[in-house]
N, C-alpha and C positions, 0 to 999 in steps of 0.2 A: 299666533293665529288663532282665532275662535272657531268654535264648530260651526257659526254661521258662514265664516268666510270660507271654510274648507267644503262645505255643502255648495256654496255659491260657485266654487272653483270647480267641483266636480260636475256641477250642472252646465256650466260654461263650456268645459272640456267635452262633455257628451254632446252638447249642441253642435259645436264645431265638427265633432267626429261624424255626426248625422248628417250635417250640412255637406261635409266633404264627400262622404258616401253618395249622397244625393246627387252632387254634381259630377261625380266620376260615372254614375250610373247614366245620367244624362249625356254625358261625352260620349259613352260607349254606344247609345242608342243614336246619337248622331253620327257616330262613325259607320254603324251598320247601314243607316239611311242614305249615307254618302256613297257608300261602296256599292249598294243596291241601284242608286241612280246611275253611277258611272258604268255599271254593267248591263244598262240598257241599251238596247240598238241606237237609240237615239236620245241621248242625255240631255237634260234640260240644264243648260250651263247657268241660268239664272239661279236655279235651284241649288246647284252645286256651289256656286259663289256663295249663297245665303247659308248653306250648311257649314260651309268652311269658316265662316264669319262666326257663327254661333259657336262652332267647336273652340276657335281661338278663345272668344270671350271667357268660355268656361275654363279653358286651360289657364288662362291668365288669373282668374279668380281663384283657381285651385292653387296657384304659385303664391297668392298672397295669404294663404291660411297657414 
């Protein structure tokens, strides 16, 4: 494998790692929003459903990395 291929592999691995970190951060943020909504006196069930779906999509994407 040449230097160019190694450099491309390093960049690709770095991008995947950055993407994974960004997804994990987004997932954690959604989790905080979901918990906050659930702790409200009168939670918005539509908002809860939307947040759960968003979390699930991110979790599925993380599993494919």
